[in-house]
C-alpha positions in Angstrom: 6.4 -0.8 -17.4 8.6 1.9 -15.8 5.6 4.1 -13.7 5.3 7.9 -14.4 7.0 10.0 -11.9 4.0 12.9 -12.3 1.8 10.7 -11.5 3.4 9.4 -8.2 3.7 13.0 -6.9 -0.1 13.4 -8.2 -0.3 10.2 -5.5 2.3 11.6 -2.9 -0.1 15.0 -2.9 -3.1 12.9 -2.8 -2.2 11.4 0.3 -0.6 14.7 1.6 -3.3 16.3 1.2 -6.0 13.5 2.5 -3.5 13.8 5.8 -4.6 17.2 6.5 -8.3 17.1 5.1 -9.3 14.9 8.1 -7.6 16.9 10.6 -9.1 19.7 9.3 -12.6 17.7 9.0 -12.0 16.3 13.0 -11.7 19.8 13.7 -15.2 20.6 12.1 -16.8 16.9 13.4 -15.9 18.0 17.1 -17.5 21.3 16.6 -20.6 20.5 14.7 -20.9 16.9 15.0 -20.1 13.9 12.7 -22.8 13.8 9.9 -23.0 17.9 9.9 -19.0 17.8 9.2 -19.6 15.4 6.4 -22.6 17.2 5.4 -20.4 20.9 5.4 -17.6 19.3 3.7 -19.6 17.8 1.0 -21.5 21.1 -0.1 -18.3 22.9 -0.2 -16.8 20.4 -2.1 -19.8 20.6 -4.3 -19.2 24.8 -4.7 -15.9 24.2 -5.6 -16.1 21.9 -8.6 -19.5 23.7 -9.5 -17.2 26.6 -9.4 -13.9 24.9 -11.4 -16.3 24.3 -13.6 -18.2 27.1 -14.6 -14.4 28.7 -14.7 -12.6 26.8 -16.6 -15.3 25.3 -18.5 -13.9 21.3 -18.0 -16.1 18.7 -19.1 -18.3 21.2 -21.2 -19.4 18.0 -22.8 -18.8 15.4 -20.6 -21.5 15.5 -18.0 -24.1 14.6 -21.6 -22.1 11.4 -21.7 -23.4 10.5 -17.8 -25.4 7.6 -19.2 -22.1 5.7 -20.8 -20.9 4.9 -17.1 -22.0 1.7 -15.4 -24.7 2.2 -12.8 -22.2 1.5 -10.1 -20.1 4.3 -11.3 -21.7 6.6 -9.8 -21.8 5.1 -6.3 -18.3 6.7 -5.3 -20.5 9.8 -4.2 -21.8 7.8 -1.3 -18.5 5.9 -0.8 -17.7 9.5 -0.5 -19.9 9.9 2.6 -19.0 7.1 4.6 -15.2 7.6 4.0 -15.8 11.5 5.5 -17.7 10.3 7.8 -15.3 7.3 9.4 -11.9 9.7 8.8 -13.5 11.7 11.1 -14.4 9.3 13.4 -11.3 7.5 13.8 -9.2 10.4 13.5 -10.3 12.0 16.4 -9.9 8.7 18.1 -6.9 7.9 17.1 -4.7 10.3 16.1 -4.2 11.5 12.4 -0.9 9.0 12.3 -2.2 6.1 13.5 -5.7 6.9 11.7 -3.8 7.5 8.6 -1.6 4.4 8.6 -5.1 2.2 9.1 -6.5 4.0 6.3 -3.6 3.1 3.7 -3.8 -0.6 5.2 -7.6 -1.2 4.4 -6.8 0.7 1.0 -3.3 -0.9 -0.1 -5.3 -4.0 0.6 -8.5 -3.7 -1.4 -6.4 -2.5 -4.3 -4.5 -5.1 -4.2 -7.7 -7.5 -4.5 -9.3 -4.6 -7.2 -6.5 -5.1 -9.1 -5.9 -8.8 -9.1 -9.3 -9.8 -10.3 -9.2 -7.0 -12.5 -12.6 -5.4 -11.1 -15.2 -2.5 -12.3 -13.4 -2.7 -15.6 -10.1 -2.3 -14.9 -6.8 -3.6 -15.8 -5.6 -7.2 -13.9 -2.8 -6.8 -12.0 -1.7 -10.1 -10.3 -1.4 -10.6 -6.9 2.4 -11.3 -5.5 3.6 -12.3 -1.7 5.6 -9.5 -2.3 2.7 -7.4 -1.8 1.3 -9.4 0.7 4.6 -8.9 2.4 4.0 -4.9 2.1 0.7 -5.2 3.7 2.3 -6.8 6.2 4.7 -4.3 7.1 2.5 -1.4 6.8 0.2 -4.0 9.9 3.6 -3.6 11.6 3.8 -0.4 11.8 0.2 0.2 12.6 1.0 -1.7 15.4 3.9 0.0 16.1 2.7 3.2 15.7 -0.8 2.6 18.0 2.1 1.3 20.9 3.7 4.2 21.0 0.4 6.0 21.9 0.6 4.7 25.2 
């Protein structure tokens, strides 16, 4: 099945946005502290999504269906707190490029496992040795970037 160009573009935008967000959150974390920055980021995000929901009336019936989701589906909010905190902590020590590379390695490694086992009811996409080679190349790139900091 061919990859949808719009979906790839959205993923690219997500990656760019994550690097920008991590940078901005790190600046905030240095000013107010890690936990405080995590709180502010989530507060601003909550206000933003409430405004979007109210203005665009997106999902006007969607929230009433929350009981249809498995209990663990809402744990993304907990993970979001952990993500923001660890991104801020790692970027402040490693720099944006190295931290983002390590983050991507973690994301891809977890994604390969989730895909392979079809976890959380998602489509099963078998593991291949090419994927392992890709992760190894990412790790090599991270090592090269880390060495270039010294």
